[in-house]
C-alpha positions in Angstrom: 113.5 109.9 66.8 117.1 110.9 67.9 119.7 108.4 67.5 120.5 109.0 71.2 117.2 107.4 72.2 117.9 104.3 70.1 121.3 104.2 71.8 119.9 104.8 75.1 117.1 101.9 74.9 119.6 99.5 73.3 122.2 100.0 76.0 119.4 99.6 78.6 118.6 96.1 76.9 122.2 95.1 76.8 122.6 96.0 80.5 119.9 93.6 81.6 122.2 90.8 80.3 124.9 91.4 83.1 123.9 88.4 85.0 124.9 86.3 82.1 127.5 88.3 80.5 130.2 85.3 80.2 127.7 83.7 77.6 126.8 86.9 76.3 130.5 87.8 75.5 130.9 84.0 73.9 128.0 84.6 71.8 129.3 88.0 70.7 132.6 86.7 69.7 130.8 83.9 67.7 128.9 86.5 66.1 132.3 88.1 65.0 133.3 85.0 63.7 129.9 84.6 61.6 130.6 88.1 60.2 133.8 87.3 58.8 132.8 84.3 57.1 130.6 86.0 54.3 133.7 88.5 53.9 136.2 86.0 53.7 134.2 83.6 51.2 133.9 86.1 48.4 137.7 87.0 49.0 138.8 83.6 48.6 136.3 83.0 45.7 138.0 85.8 43.7 141.6 84.7 44.5 140.4 81.2 43.0 138.9 82.9 39.9 142.2 84.9 39.4 143.9 81.5 40.1 142.4 79.7 37.2 142.5 82.9 35.0 146.3 82.6 35.3 146.7 78.9 35.4 147.8 78.5 32.1 150.7 81.1 32.4 151.8 79.9 35.9 151.8 76.2 35.0 150.0 73.2 36.7 152.5 72.7 39.9 152.3 76.5 41.1 148.5 76.5 40.3 147.9 73.2 42.5 150.1 74.7 45.2 148.2 77.8 45.4 145.1 76.0 45.0 145.4 73.6 47.9 146.3 76.6 50.0 143.3 78.8 49.1 141.1 75.9 49.3 142.3 74.6 52.6 141.9 78.2 54.0 138.4 78.2 52.8 137.4 74.8 54.4 139.1 76.1 57.6 136.8 79.2 57.3 133.5 76.9 56.5 134.3 74.6 59.4 134.6 77.8 61.7 131.6 79.2 60.5 129.6 76.0 61.4 131.3 75.8 64.6 130.2 79.6 65.6 126.9 78.7 64.2 126.3 75.7 66.1 127.2 77.6 69.1 124.9 80.6 68.3 122.0 78.3 67.6 122.3 76.1 70.7 122.6 79.1 73.4 121.0 82.2 71.8 117.7 81.0 72.2 118.3 79.6 75.7 119.6 82.9 76.9 116.7 85.0 75.3 114.1 82.8 76.9 115.7 82.6 80.4 116.5 86.4 80.6 112.7 87.4 79.5 111.5 85.4 82.3 113.8 86.6 84.8 113.4 90.2 83.8 109.4 89.5 83.8 109.7 88.2 87.2 111.8 91.4 88.4 109.4 93.8 86.7 106.5 92.1 88.6 108.4 92.3 91.7 109.3 95.8 91.4 105.7 96.7 90.9 104.5 94.9 93.7 106.9 97.2 95.7 105.6 100.6 94.4 103.6 103.0 96.4 99.7 102.1 96.5 99.2 105.7 95.2 101.1 104.4 92.1 98.8 101.7 91.5 95.7 103.9 92.1 97.1 106.2 89.3 97.9 103.4 87.0 95.5 101.0 85.5 96.3 97.3 86.3 95.6 96.5 82.6 98.1 99.1 81.3 100.8 97.7 83.7 100.1 94.0 82.7 100.4 95.1 78.9 103.7 96.9 79.6 105.0 93.9 81.4 104.1 91.3 78.9 104.9 93.2 75.4 108.0 94.4 77.5 109.3 90.8 78.1 108.3 89.8 74.5 110.2 92.8 72.8 113.3 92.1 75.1 113.2 88.3 74.2 112.9 89.5 70.5 116.0 91.9 70.7 118.1 89.4 72.5 117.4 86.6 70.0 117.6 89.0 67.1 121.0 90.5 68.4 122.7 87.3 68.9 121.5 85.5 65.7 121.7 88.5 63.3 122.6 91.9 64.4 126.0 91.7 66.1 127.3 90.1 63.1 125.6 92.6 60.9 127.1 95.5 63.0 130.4 93.8 62.8 130.2 93.7 59.2 129.1 97.2 58.5 131.4 99.0 61.2 134.6 96.7 61.3 134.8 94.6 58.0 133.2 96.9 55.6 136.0 99.6 55.9 138.7 96.7 55.4 137.4 96.2 51.8 139.3 99.4 50.9 142.5 97.4 51.2 141.1 95.5 48.5 140.2 97.8 45.9 139.6 101.6 46.8 137.4 102.6 44.2 134.8 99.6 44.6 135.1 99.9 48.4 134.2 103.6 48.2 131.2 103.0 45.9 129.9 100.2 48.3 130.4 102.3 51.3 128.6 105.2 49.6 125.5 103.1 48.7 125.4 101.7 52.3 125.6 105.2 53.6 122.9 106.5 51.4 120.5 103.3 52.6 121.4 104.1 56.3 120.5 107.8 55.9 117.2 106.9 54.0 116.4 104.7 57.2 117.1 107.4 59.4 115.0 110.0 57.8 112.0 108.0 57.8 112.4 106.9 61.5 112.6 110.8 62.3 109.6 111.5 60.4 107.4 108.6 62.2 108.4 109.1 65.7 105.7 111.2 67.0 103.0 109.0 64.8 104.1 106.0 66.4 104.2 107.6 69.9 100.4 108.2 69.1 99.9 104.9 68.3 101.3 103.4 71.4 99.0 105.7 73.3 96.2 104.2 71.7 97.5 100.4 72.1 97.5 101.4 75.9 94.1 103.2 75.9 92.8 100.0 74.4 94.4 97.7 77.2 93.0 100.0 79.6 89.4 100.1 78.3 89.4 96.3 77.7 90.6 95.5 81.2 88.1 97.9 82.7 85.2 96.4 80.8 86.3 92.6 81.5 86.8 93.6 85.1 83.5 95.1 85.5 81.6 92.4 83.4 78.6 92.1 86.0 78.0 96.0 85.6 78.4 95.8 82.0 75.8 93.0 81.8 73.5 94.7 84.5 73.4 98.2 82.9 72.9 96.5 79.3 76.4 98.3 78.4 77.8 95.5 76.0 77.0 97.8 72.9 78.0 101.1 74.3 81.4 99.4 75.7 82.0 97.8 72.2 81.1 101.0 70.4 83.8 102.9 72.4 86.5 100.2 72.1 86.1 100.2 68.4 86.6 104.0 68.4 89.9 103.6 69.7 90.6 100.9 67.5 89.7 102.9 64.5 91.9 106.1 66.2 94.8 103.3 66.3 94.5 102.3 62.9 94.3 106.0 61.5 97.7 106.8 63.2 99.3 103.4 62.2 98.6 103.5 58.6 100.6 106.5 57.9 103.7 104.9 59.6 103.1 101.7 57.7 103.0 103.6 54.4 106.3 105.2 55.1 108.1 101.8 56.0 106.6 100.4 52.8 108.2 103.1 50.8 111.5 102.3 52.5 111.2 98.6 51.7 110.6 99.6 48.2 113.5 101.5 47.8 115.6 99.1 49.5 114.7 96.4 46.8 115.5 99.2 44.2 118.8 100.0 46.2 119.8 96.2 45.9 119.5 96.4 42.0 121.3 99.6 41.8 124.1 98.3 44.3 124.7 95.2 42.0 124.6 96.9 38.7 126.9 100.0 40.0 129.6 97.5 41.2 129.6 95.4 38.2 129.7 98.4 36.0 132.6 100.3 37.7 134.2 96.8 38.1 134.2 96.1 34.4 135.7 99.7 33.8 138.5 99.3 36.3 139.3 95.9 34.5 139.6 97.6 31.3 141.9 100.0 32.8 143.7 97.2 34.5 143.1 98.6 38.1 140.7 95.5 39.1 141.0 91.6 38.5 138.1 89.4 37.5 138.7 87.9 41.0 138.2 91.5 42.7 135.1 92.0 40.5 133.6 88.6 41.6 134.4 89.3 45.3 132.9 92.7 45.5 129.8 91.3 43.9 129.8 88.8 46.7 130.3 91.7 49.3 127.4 93.8 47.6 125.1 90.7 47.6 126.0 90.0 51.4 125.5 93.7 52.3 122.2 94.0 50.7 120.9 91.2 52.8 122.5 92.7 56.1 121.0 96.0 55.0 117.4 94.5 54.8 118.0 93.1 58.1 119.0 96.5 59.5 115.9 98.0 58.0 113.8 95.2 59.4 115.5 95.6 62.9 115.2 99.3 62.8 111.5 99.2 61.6 110.9 96.6 64.6 112.7 98.6 67.0 111.1 101.7 66.2 107.7 100.2 66.4 108.4 98.9 69.8 110.6 101.3 71.3 107.9 103.3 73.0 106.8 100.1 74.7 110.4 99.5 75.8 110.6 103.3 77.1 107.4 102.6 79.4 108.8 99.4 80.5 112.1 101.0 81.6 110.1 104.0 83.0 108.1 101.6 85.4 111.5 100.1 86.6 112.8 103.4 87.0 110.1 104.4 89.3 111.4 104.4 92.7 109.9 102.4 95.5 108.0 104.3 98.2 110.3 102.8 101.0 113.2 100.4 101.1 115.4 99.0 103.9 118.1 101.1 105.2 121.7 100.0 105.1 122.4 98.0 108.2 118.4 97.5 109.0 118.0 94.8 111.6 115.3 92.2 111.7 112.2 93.3 114.2 112.3 90.6 117.0 109.5 89.7 119.3 107.2 93.0 119.9 105.3 93.9 122.9 103.2 96.5 121.0 104.0 99.9 122.3 103.4 102.2 119.2 104.3 105.8 119.4 104.0 108.8 116.9 106.4 111.6 117.7 105.5 114.8 115.9 104.6 112.9 112.7 104.2 115.2 109.8 103.5 113.9 106.1 102.6 115.3 102.7 101.5 113.7 99.4 101.6 117.0 97.4 102.8 120.0 99.4 102.1 122.5 100.6 99.0 120.5 101.8 99.7 118.2 104.8 98.0 114.9 105.1 99.3 114.8 108.6 100.4 117.6 110.6 102.6 117.3 114.0 100.4 114.1 114.8 101.6 112.7 118.3 100.2 110.0 120.4 101.2 106.8 122.3 99.4 103.4 122.7 100.6 101.1 125.3 100.7 97.1 124.8 97.3 95.6 124.4 95.4 98.8 124.3 92.7 99.5 121.4 92.9 102.9 119.6 90.3 104.0 117.3 90.9 106.7 114.4 87.9 108.7 113.5 86.9 111.3 111.3 85.8 112.5 108.1 87.2 111.1 104.8 90.5 112.5 103.9 91.3 113.6 107.7 94.7 111.5 107.9 93.3 108.2 109.6 94.3 105.9 106.8 97.6 107.9 106.2 98.7 107.5 109.8 98.3 103.5 109.4 99.9 103.7 106.2 103.0 105.2 108.0 102.8 102.7 110.6 102.8 100.0 107.9 105.6 101.8 106.1 103.9 102.2 102.8 105.6 105.8 103.1 108.0 107.3 105.5 107.3 110.3 107.5 108.9 113.7 106.5 109.1 114.9 109.8 109.1 113.0 113.3 109.3 109.4 114.3 107.1 106.3 114.7 108.5 103.8 117.3 107.5 100.5 118.1 108.7 99.3 121.4 111.1 102.6 121.5 112.6 101.6 118.0 112.3 103.8 115.2 110.8 101.5 112.4 112.9 102.9 110.0 115.8 101.1 111.4 114.2 97.7 111.0 113.6 95.4 107.7 110.4 96.2 106.0 109.4 92.6 106.2 110.0 91.9 109.7 108.1 95.1 110.5 105.0 93.9 108.4 105.1 90.6 109.6 104.1 92.0 113.3 101.0 93.8 111.8 97.8 92.2 110.7 95.5 94.2 108.4 92.1 93.9 107.6 91.1 96.1 104.9 87.7 97.7 104.2 87.4 96.0 100.9 88.4 92.3 101.3 91.2 91.5 98.9 91.6 87.9 97.9 93.7 86.1 95.4 92.1 83.8 92.5 93.3 80.5 94.4 91.8 78.4 96.9 90.2 79.5 100.2 93.0 77.6 102.2 95.8 79.4 100.0 94.1 82.8 100.7 93.9 81.9 104.7 97.3 81.0 104.7 98.8 84.4 102.9 100.2 85.5 106.0 101.2 82.2 107.7 102.0 79.4 105.0 103.1 76.9 107.5 99.8 76.6 109.5 98.0 73.3 109.9 94.7 72.3 108.6 93.4 72.4 112.4 95.0 75.9 112.7 93.1 77.1 109.6 89.8 75.5 110.6 90.1 77.2 114.2 90.7 80.7 112.6 87.8 80.3 110.3 85.8 79.1 113.2 86.5 82.3 115.2 85.6 84.2 112.2 82.5 82.7 111.7 83.7 81.6 108.3 83.8 77.7 108.6 80.1 76.8 108.2 80.0 78.6 104.7 83.2 77.3 103.8 82.2 73.6 104.1 79.2 74.6 102.1 81.7 75.2 99.1 82.2 72.4 96.3 85.4 71.4 97.6 85.5 73.0 101.2 88.7 74.6 102.0 90.3 73.5 98.8 87.5 75.4 96.7 89.1 78.0 94.3 87.4 81.3 94.7 87.0 83.7 91.6 89.0 86.6 90.8 89.0 88.9 93.7 86.6 86.3 95.4 83.8 87.1 92.9 82.1 84.0 93.7 81.6 84.8 97.1 79.3 87.1 99.0 80.6 90.5 100.5 80.3 89.2 104.1 81.7 85.9 103.3 84.9 87.7 101.5 85.3 89.8 104.8 85.0 86.8 107.0 87.8 85.1 104.9 89.6 88.5 105.6 89.4 88.4 109.4 90.2 84.6 109.5 93.4 85.3 107.6 94.5 88.0 109.9 93.2 85.5 113.0 95.5 82.9 111.4 98.5 85.3 111.1 98.2 86.2 114.8 100.4 89.3 114.7 101.1 91.4 118.0 99.8 94.5 116.0 96.1 95.0 114.3 94.9 97.3 111.9 91.1 96.9 111.5 89.8 99.3 108.6 86.0 99.0 108.7 86.5 95.4 109.2 82.9 94.1 109.8 81.4 96.9 107.6 80.0 94.1 105.2 78.7 91.9 107.8 75.1 91.5 108.7 74.3 92.4 112.4 74.1 88.7 113.7 77.5 87.8 112.3 78.9 91.1 113.2 78.2 90.2 116.8 80.0 87.2 116.5 82.9 88.5 115.0 82.9 91.3 117.2 83.5 88.5 120.1 86.3 87.0 118.0 88.0 90.4 117.8 87.4 90.8 121.6 89.5 87.5 122.1 92.1 88.4 119.7 92.7 91.8 121.0 93.7 90.4 124.5 97.3 91.2 124.8 97.6 93.1 121.4 97.8 96.7 120.3 94.9 97.3 118.1 94.0 100.1 115.7 90.7 100.7 114.5 89.6 102.7 111.5 86.0 103.5 112.3 83.1 105.2 110.9 80.4 103.3 112.6 81.0 104.7 116.2 79.0 101.9 118.0 81.9 99.5 117.0 84.4 101.7 119.3 82.4 102.0 122.5 85.0 99.9 124.2 88.3 101.5 122.7 90.8 102.6 125.1 91.6 105.6 123.2 89.9 107.5 120.5 91.8 109.9 118.3 89.6 112.3 116.4 91.4 113.4 113.1 90.6 116.6 111.2 92.6 118.1 108.3 95.6 115.8 109.3 95.7 116.8 113.0 94.4 115.3 116.3 91.6 117.7 117.5 90.2 115.5 120.4 91.5 112.3 122.2 90.1 110.3 125.1 87.7 107.4 125.7 84.3 107.1 124.4 82.5 108.7 127.4 84.9 111.3 127.8 84.4 112.7 124.3 80.7 112.6 124.5 80.9 114.7 127.9 83.2 117.2 126.3 80.3 118.0 123.8 82.9 118.8 120.8 83.4 117.4 117.2 83.2 113.8 118.4 80.2 114.4 120.4 78.2 115.8 117.4 79.2 113.1 115.2 77.7 110.5 117.9 74.7 112.8 118.1 74.4 112.5 114.1 74.7 108.8 114.0 72.6 107.8 116.8 70.0 110.7 116.6 70.8 111.3 120.5 73.4 110.5 122.8 74.1 106.7 123.3 72.1 105.3 126.3 74.0 105.3 129.5 76.5 107.8 128.2 77.1 111.2 130.2 75.3 113.1 127.3 72.0 111.4 129.0 72.0 113.9 131.5 73.0 117.1 129.6 69.3 117.2 127.8 69.6 120.8 127.1 72.4 120.4 124.8 71.0 117.6 122.9 69.3 119.8 120.3 72.5 121.5 119.5 74.4 118.3 118.9 71.7 117.1 116.6 71.5 120.5 114.8 75.3 120.8 114.1 75.6 117.0 113.1 
């Protein structure tokens, strides 16, 4: 791995401490003091040895005078080191814990703002793994940095060169041995980079497969897939281990060589010191001091190797963490965006075009207007652009050309939250939290009273089945509502939007999971809800849009037909063929009944 990648990742890690920079700087200064103590101790010890060695020649009074000065300074260094250690011990853990939780929350908030297309491409198990492992690794880095690594860095970069002023030959030998150890670590790091990247790829694959299997436990049990799924999981585990063991072997070699280097360093320092002493170029105290330096630096180098090893093992996860954080959100509030006030409900698409992957356009020059209180239905085959149009209205994306207006205001000029507060969505797939029924209903209106909750549930034909739950409205439903039927989940979703009571509605096949009797009741509830509100219905079941004021027929991103249900059937075009295909003949009472000569054509081209 290039050193630049280490520096880049470590720089990002330090940058996340900006909100607590005052405490971080204080801890950094305390670490500098801690780094100085192990260097001052051997120097003062060496001076004490030299003082005692020459005590007979210098006399008792001079020896005592210098001894008091040396030992007083030594005591002051010790007390200062204790104070610095207390400061680091008290606050390093707290800072690391606090920032881990803050960064994890920020990561989660960022992920929730990413485009739905990103989430369709990324497995939720992968994102959860990146968030949790990233938070834990950042915690470990910050904690290790303020406990050890800053003082180690100061010792190697600042204090080690200062030993040149004590005894140049001994200092040069020690610096050379430290440099050799650093080069060995760098060599192993470069050799094992790609292999560790492969390991992390298998870790991600393991998280995705485990999440996929657990999330589909009913499918696994129903199709007797337990053995097959576990076999495939074990295959991933075996590939992970096959990639991991060579990396571990290399770092085992480094560990052994570091132990050998410790012995070589101590022996080399002592041997050179003894020779210099015989030459009169080094005192016994200087030899003792450098032996202390060597012992201290050996411990520090073990820490450095352990840190590099640990960072190296986790750097791919940290890189993934920052890559997710660097993924831009689909939309954001513009500078100066204002809050959207009370909405009447006029919606206008003015020559709107949008493409997910140019040159193919998901929407191509789409224009239409819906008056307040009207109901507009969007029909067409899958991929025709219906959901894309509603996604743009909801600002999941912004148009690349054209403008969308609500009550004459460009929706890009208002805040995202205030826009979405005006829109209620009932999705085709009911989306529910693993929380109580009441909490799920209050998602769009947390302040709603129990009476309002019950009223919305009654309108959605959900009140009766809610009361049959063990704790009624306080019953905690399973993950994604797994302990409810499809119809029950959809009725809760409908009650949720009824409670929110927005001026704009988007109904994406909102009754598709309901039985005929319940659907009739809910359609009546929607009829009551739609009064005075602008409603968009994405529909494949054409019987549900007979009463729509405007039907927009989409094909390949363009509107090819528009009008009311009777008007479009009379035209005998694409929509009329869709009607004929679903009903096998034109709906009773529609103008198509008087055009029997074209009925076979309509059926034959459905």
